[in-house]
Every structure is written in C-alpha cells, then in structure tokens.
C-alpha positions as CSV (number, residue, x, y, z in Angstrom):
1,X,69.5,11.6,21.6
2,X,73.3,11.8,21.1
3,X,75.9,13.0,23.4
4,X,78.1,16.1,22.8
5,X,81.1,17.1,24.8
6,X,82.4,20.6,25.2
7,X,85.8,20.7,23.4
8,X,87.7,21.1,26.6
9,X,85.7,18.4,28.3
10,X,84.1,20.8,30.8
11,X,80.5,19.5,30.3
12,X,78.4,16.9,28.5
13,X,75.0,17.3,27.0
14,X,72.5,15.2,25.1
15,X,71.1,16.7,21.9
16,X,68.5,15.3,19.5
17,X,70.0,13.1,16.8
18,X,68.3,15.2,14.2
19,X,70.4,18.3,15.3
20,X,73.8,19.2,13.9
21,X,76.6,21.0,15.6
22,X,77.2,24.3,13.8
23,X,80.5,25.5,15.1
24,X,83.5,25.4,12.7
25,X,85.7,22.3,13.2
26,X,88.0,23.1,10.3
27,X,91.6,24.2,10.0
28,X,92.1,27.9,10.5
29,X,89.0,28.5,12.6
30,X,88.9,28.3,16.3
31,X,86.3,26.1,18.0
32,X,84.9,28.2,20.9
33,X,81.7,29.2,22.6
34,X,78.9,29.9,22.1
35,X,78.4,26.3,20.8
36,X,75.5,26.3,18.4
37,X,73.0,23.5,17.3
38,X,70.0,23.3,15.0
39,X,68.1,20.6,13.1
40,X,69.7,19.4,9.9
41,X,66.5,20.3,8.0
42,X,63.6,22.7,8.4
43,X,65.3,24.6,11.3
44,X,63.2,27.3,12.8
45,X,65.6,28.5,15.4
46,X,69.1,28.0,16.8
47,X,70.2,26.8,20.3
48,X,73.4,28.0,21.8
49,X,75.2,27.2,25.0
50,X,78.3,28.7,26.6
51,X,80.3,28.0,29.8
52,X,82.5,30.2,31.9
53,X,84.5,29.7,35.2
54,X,82.1,30.6,38.0
55,X,84.7,32.7,39.8
56,X,84.9,35.0,36.7
57,X,81.2,35.4,36.0
58,X,79.8,35.2,39.5
59,X,82.5,35.6,42.1
60,X,80.0,36.2,44.9
61,X,78.3,32.9,44.2
62,X,81.7,31.1,43.9
63,X,82.6,32.5,47.3
64,X,79.3,31.1,48.8
65,X,80.1,27.7,47.3
66,X,83.9,27.2,47.6
67,X,83.4,23.5,46.8
68,X,81.2,24.2,43.8
69,X,77.5,24.9,43.3
70,X,75.8,21.6,44.4
71,X,72.4,21.9,42.7
72,X,71.8,22.8,39.0
73,X,68.9,25.2,38.4
74,X,68.2,27.1,35.2
75,X,66.7,30.6,35.4
76,X,64.8,31.6,32.2
77,X,64.6,35.1,30.8
78,X,63.8,36.8,27.5
79,X,65.8,39.3,25.4
80,X,63.6,40.1,22.4
81,X,63.8,42.8,19.8
82,X,61.8,43.7,16.6
83,X,63.7,41.0,14.6
84,X,64.5,38.1,16.9
85,X,63.1,36.5,20.0
86,X,65.9,35.3,22.4
87,X,65.0,32.8,25.1
88,X,67.8,33.0,27.7
89,X,68.7,30.4,30.3
90,X,71.1,31.1,33.1
91,X,72.5,28.3,35.3
92,X,75.4,27.4,37.6
93,X,76.8,24.0,38.7
94,X,80.1,23.0,40.3
95,X,82.7,25.5,39.1
96,X,80.9,26.6,36.0
97,X,78.4,29.3,35.0
98,X,76.4,28.4,31.9
99,X,74.3,30.5,29.5
100,X,71.8,28.9,27.1
101,X,70.0,30.7,24.3
102,X,67.3,29.8,21.8
103,X,67.0,32.3,19.0
104,X,64.2,32.5,16.4
105,X,62.6,35.0,14.1
106,X,60.2,37.3,15.9
107,X,57.4,36.5,13.4
108,X,57.4,32.9,14.7
109,X,56.8,33.7,18.3
110,X,54.4,31.2,19.9
111,X,54.4,29.1,16.6
112,X,53.8,25.4,17.4
113,X,57.1,24.4,15.7
114,X,58.9,26.9,17.8
115,X,57.3,25.5,20.9
116,X,58.3,22.0,19.9
117,X,61.9,23.1,19.4
118,X,61.7,24.8,22.8
119,X,60.7,21.6,24.4
120,X,63.8,20.0,22.9
121,X,65.9,22.9,24.3
122,X,64.5,22.2,27.8
123,X,65.5,18.5,27.4
124,X,69.0,19.5,26.4
125,X,69.3,21.9,29.4
126,X,68.2,19.1,31.8
127,X,70.9,16.8,30.4
128,X,73.8,19.1,31.2
129,X,76.5,17.3,33.3
130,X,79.5,19.2,34.5
131,X,82.6,17.0,34.3
132,X,84.9,16.9,37.4
133,X,88.2,18.8,36.6
134,X,90.3,15.6,36.9
135,X,88.2,13.9,34.2
136,X,88.0,16.7,31.7
137,X,91.0,15.7,29.6
138,X,89.6,12.2,29.2
139,X,86.2,13.5,28.3
140,X,87.7,15.8,25.6
141,X,89.9,12.9,24.4
142,X,86.9,10.6,24.1
143,X,85.1,13.2,22.1
144,X,88.0,13.3,19.6
145,X,87.9,9.5,19.5
146,X,84.1,9.6,18.6
147,X,84.7,12.3,15.9
148,X,87.5,10.1,14.5
149,X,85.2,7.1,14.3
150,X,82.5,9.2,12.6
151,X,84.9,10.5,10.0
152,X,86.2,6.9,9.4
153,X,82.6,5.7,8.8
154,X,82.0,8.7,6.5
155,X,85.0,7.7,4.4
156,X,83.2,4.6,3.2
157,X,80.6,6.8,1.4
158,X,83.5,8.3,-0.5
159,X,85.0,4.9,-1.2
160,X,81.7,3.4,-2.4
161,X,81.1,6.5,-4.6
162,X,84.6,6.2,-6.1
163,X,84.3,2.5,-6.8
164,X,80.9,2.9,-8.5
165,X,82.2,5.7,-10.8
166,X,85.5,3.8,-11.5
167,X,87.4,6.8,-10.0
168,X,90.5,4.7,-9.3
169,X,92.7,7.6,-8.1
170,X,90.1,8.4,-5.5
171,X,89.8,4.7,-4.5
172,X,93.5,4.7,-3.9
173,X,93.5,8.0,-1.9
174,X,90.5,7.0,0.3
175,X,91.8,3.5,0.9
176,X,95.2,4.9,2.0
177,X,93.3,7.2,4.4
178,X,91.5,4.2,5.8
179,X,94.6,2.2,6.3
180,X,96.2,5.1,8.1
181,X,93.1,5.4,10.3
182,X,92.9,1.7,11.2
183,X,96.5,1.7,12.1
184,X,96.1,4.8,14.3
185,X,93.2,3.2,16.2
186,X,95.2,-0.1,16.5
187,X,98.2,1.8,17.9
188,X,95.9,3.5,20.5
189,X,94.5,0.2,21.6
190,X,98.0,-1.4,21.7
191,X,99.3,1.4,23.9
192,X,96.3,1.1,26.2
193,X,96.7,-2.7,26.5
194,X,100.4,-2.3,27.2
195,X,99.9,0.3,29.9
196,X,96.5,-0.9,31.1
197,X,95.2,2.6,31.0
198,X,92.2,4.7,29.8
199,X,94.5,7.4,28.6
200,X,94.0,8.2,24.9
201,X,97.2,9.2,23.0
202,X,95.3,11.8,20.9
203,X,98.3,12.6,18.8
204,X,97.2,9.6,16.7
205,X,93.6,10.8,16.5
206,X,93.7,14.5,16.2
207,X,95.9,17.2,14.8
208,X,95.5,20.8,16.1
209,X,96.1,23.7,13.8
210,X,99.5,24.5,15.4
211,X,100.7,20.9,15.7
212,X,102.9,19.0,13.3
213,X,101.0,15.8,12.6
214,X,102.2,12.3,12.3
215,X,102.7,11.3,8.7
216,X,101.6,8.0,7.2
217,X,105.1,6.4,7.1
218,X,105.6,7.3,10.8
219,X,102.3,5.6,11.5
220,X,103.6,2.5,9.7
221,X,106.8,2.7,11.8
222,X,104.9,3.1,15.1
223,X,102.5,0.2,14.1
224,X,105.6,-2.0,13.7
225,X,107.1,-0.8,17.0
226,X,103.9,-1.6,18.9
227,X,103.6,-5.1,17.2
228,X,100.4,-4.1,15.4
229,X,101.9,-5.2,12.1
230,X,104.7,-7.5,11.1
231,X,107.9,-6.8,9.1
232,X,106.3,-8.1,5.9
233,X,103.2,-5.8,6.5
234,X,105.5,-2.9,7.0
235,X,107.4,-3.5,3.8
236,X,104.2,-4.0,1.8
237,X,102.6,-0.8,3.1
238,X,105.7,1.2,2.3
239,X,105.7,-0.2,-1.3
240,X,102.1,0.8,-1.6
241,X,102.9,4.2,-0.3
242,X,105.4,4.7,-3.1
243,X,102.9,3.5,-5.7
244,X,100.3,5.9,-4.3
245,X,102.9,8.7,-4.3
246,X,103.5,8.1,-8.0
247,X,99.8,8.0,-8.8
248,X,98.8,11.2,-7.0
249,X,101.9,13.3,-7.3
250,X,103.8,12.0,-10.4
251,X,101.1,10.6,-12.7
252,X,102.0,13.0,-15.4
253,X,105.8,12.9,-15.1
254,X,106.2,9.1,-14.6
255,X,105.7,6.1,-16.7
256,X,102.7,4.9,-14.8
257,X,99.7,4.2,-17.1
258,X,96.0,4.7,-16.5
259,X,95.5,0.9,-17.1
260,X,97.7,0.3,-14.0
261,X,95.3,2.2,-11.7
262,X,92.6,-0.5,-11.2
263,X,95.3,-3.0,-10.1
264,X,96.9,-0.6,-7.7
265,X,93.4,0.3,-6.3
266,X,92.6,-3.4,-5.8
267,X,95.9,-3.8,-3.9
268,X,95.0,-0.9,-1.7
269,X,91.5,-2.2,-1.0
270,X,92.9,-5.6,-0.1
271,X,95.6,-4.1,2.2
272,X,92.9,-2.0,3.8
273,X,90.8,-5.0,4.7
274,X,93.8,-6.8,6.1
275,X,94.5,-3.9,8.4
276,X,90.9,-3.6,9.4
277,X,90.9,-7.2,10.6
278,X,94.0,-6.4,12.6
279,X,92.1,-3.6,14.3
280,X,89.1,-5.9,14.9
281,X,91.3,-8.5,16.7
282,X,92.7,-5.7,19.0
283,X,89.2,-4.5,19.7
284,X,88.1,-8.0,20.7
285,X,91.2,-8.3,22.8
286,X,90.3,-5.2,24.8
287,X,86.6,-5.7,25.1
288,X,86.9,-7.7,28.3
289,X,89.3,-5.3,30.0
290,X,88.3,-2.7,32.6
291,X,90.2,0.0,30.8
292,X,90.7,1.4,27.3
293,X,88.4,2.8,24.5
294,X,86.9,-0.6,23.9
295,X,86.9,-1.8,27.5
296,X,83.9,-2.3,29.6
297,X,84.0,1.2,31.0
298,X,83.0,2.9,27.8
299,X,80.6,0.2,26.5
300,X,81.7,0.5,22.9
301,X,80.8,-3.2,22.5
302,X,77.2,-2.9,23.6
303,X,74.8,-4.3,21.0
304,X,73.9,-1.8,18.2
305,X,70.3,-0.7,18.7
306,X,68.3,1.8,16.6
307,X,69.5,4.8,18.7
308,X,73.2,3.8,18.4
309,X,72.8,3.5,14.6
310,X,71.1,6.9,14.5
311,X,73.9,8.4,16.6
312,X,76.5,7.0,14.2
313,X,74.5,8.3,11.2
314,X,74.4,11.7,12.8
315,X,78.2,11.7,13.3
316,X,78.6,10.7,9.6
317,X,76.2,13.6,8.6
318,X,78.3,16.0,10.7
319,X,81.4,14.9,8.8
320,X,79.9,15.2,5.4
321,X,77.5,18.2,5.6
322,X,76.6,17.2,2.1
323,X,73.0,16.3,1.2
324,X,74.1,13.6,-1.2
325,X,75.4,11.5,1.6
326,X,72.9,12.5,4.3
327,X,71.5,9.6,6.3
328,X,68.0,9.6,7.9
329,X,68.2,10.1,11.7
330,X,64.5,10.8,12.5
331,X,61.5,8.5,12.7
332,X,59.4,10.7,10.4
C-alpha cells in the first residue's frame, strides 16, 4: 500500500501500489473532489472519495458532536442503474463528512474481479485518517514534497533515454532541471536546519497556477544565500545557465555548433552530480534531528524495503503516465 493525502491535508488514506490517482494535476485544471483511483492496468471499476465540512453536510450531527465525531463508521448503500453499479459508502469523523464510491459496469455485477476490487476498496476505507486542523498544512506540504521526489526520480528515465539516444539537447535540459531540483531540496533542508522546524517552504517545491514561480537563477542566488553552494559554484552554475540558454533558445541564431553539445552536456552532468552530493550531505546532516523532512519524525532514512521501492515506482509511474517508462508495482 502507498499513502495518499487529500490536497488540502484534510485526510490520509492508504491505496494499493498498483492503483493510480486519476485527478488532473496539471496546469490549467483544478485538483478537487471527488478524488478518483483505479489500477494502472486491467481496471474493472473506479474508486472515488470526497470530503466535506460536517457542519455543511450534516449540521444536526455536527451539533451532536461539537468536538467532532469520535468514532468512524461507514454506512454502505447502492445506487445502480441499467448501465452502472455504484457502491456508496457514507461516513463521518472529526469535523468531516466523507462519501466513497466504487463504480463499475452493470454487466460485471458479482464478477470475481469486481469482488476483489471491492475488497481493496474496503481496505482503503478502513485506512482513512482525518488530520487534525492544526496539522493539515504540514500534511499537504509533505504530499507536495513526496510528489516532488517522485518527479525527480522520474527525470532519470528521461535522462537515461536522452543519453542512450545521443540527444544532447535533452541531456542538457533534463540535467538543468535536476540541478534546479537538488538545489531546491537543499535550500528546504538548509532553512529547516537553521530554524529547527518541520515547516516546509513549499515555494521551492510547488508552483500553483496563479503563482509566479522562482526561476533557476533565483534558486542559484538563494542557494548561495543559505550557504548551500559557494561563490565558485554560483559562478559556474550561472555560466552553464548562459550556455544552456544559447543551446535551447539561440542554437540557430548563434555560433554554437552541434559538435559543442556533447561537451556542454558532460559539463551539465558533472555539475548535476556535484550538486546531488551537496544535497546528500545535507540529508545526512538532518537525519539525526527531531525535525525536518529528513529528520527522525518522518523516517525518510528508514531502510528501503520492497514496499518502499514499490511506492517510489508508483510515484514515478504517476509522474510519467507513459507505458514506455512504467515500472512493475505488483507481485504478479
């Protein structure tokens, strides 16, 4: 199983590693309930879950429990028609009302595969945990951190593919992305170490549609400010940035030659490894702390077991959504 956090940090669930999250997480589309999940392959049905403030959906129940509903119980129901069977699940806990749905084609009713997916649905429903209001921002921020990590891992597939095909422009572009990502993570850890806090400065990890993001050269400046890199590193990264700008934006109108690209790509790959090692040192510095994304509280340094690897593979699959790069996450 892998964890999934409601985008606002309201609740956590455990979903099978072989299931993907279907809601759009792309620019221009809002991520909102119902939140939908189904297996990556051979899906027979779709599971959805929604949450609402209890006082809006069930004001009488909220009045009976001013401190929140103490015991979580799901009430099952059905809402079928000639085309689809809909298994409904109504529940309430703390300050939230939740609605779960499992939808499948009517012709598959009582099919053993459907019954197996329903068993997984019941496991998901049992795993629901309502996050206390004061912890919801941190829960939401940690979900952004995990998505960032999955995307960074997925970028190595693109880099390997580019190297194998001698696509040097792509090598340069992906390596530049990775340098930016490693520095962003390093800055987050450096800020947490300085302030001794769990607070995640998500402006370095996530850019909402209506936000103006931090550009790469600003990341270089902030990395220097927080002593993540030295003056020489800052100078070298800015020189590489100018080279990359010529390759990607001015290849046709500049004197740069195709024969120059492998050398530039190599310089980027070497710089990327140097920055990765800077991040590794900061992670090791934080691992014995009681705070921070790599501190003992979040157990990011626990030994990688099969389930942890499958969860990472599932995050990578969610980033790609391309069969070519799909990793196996089941025991079949």
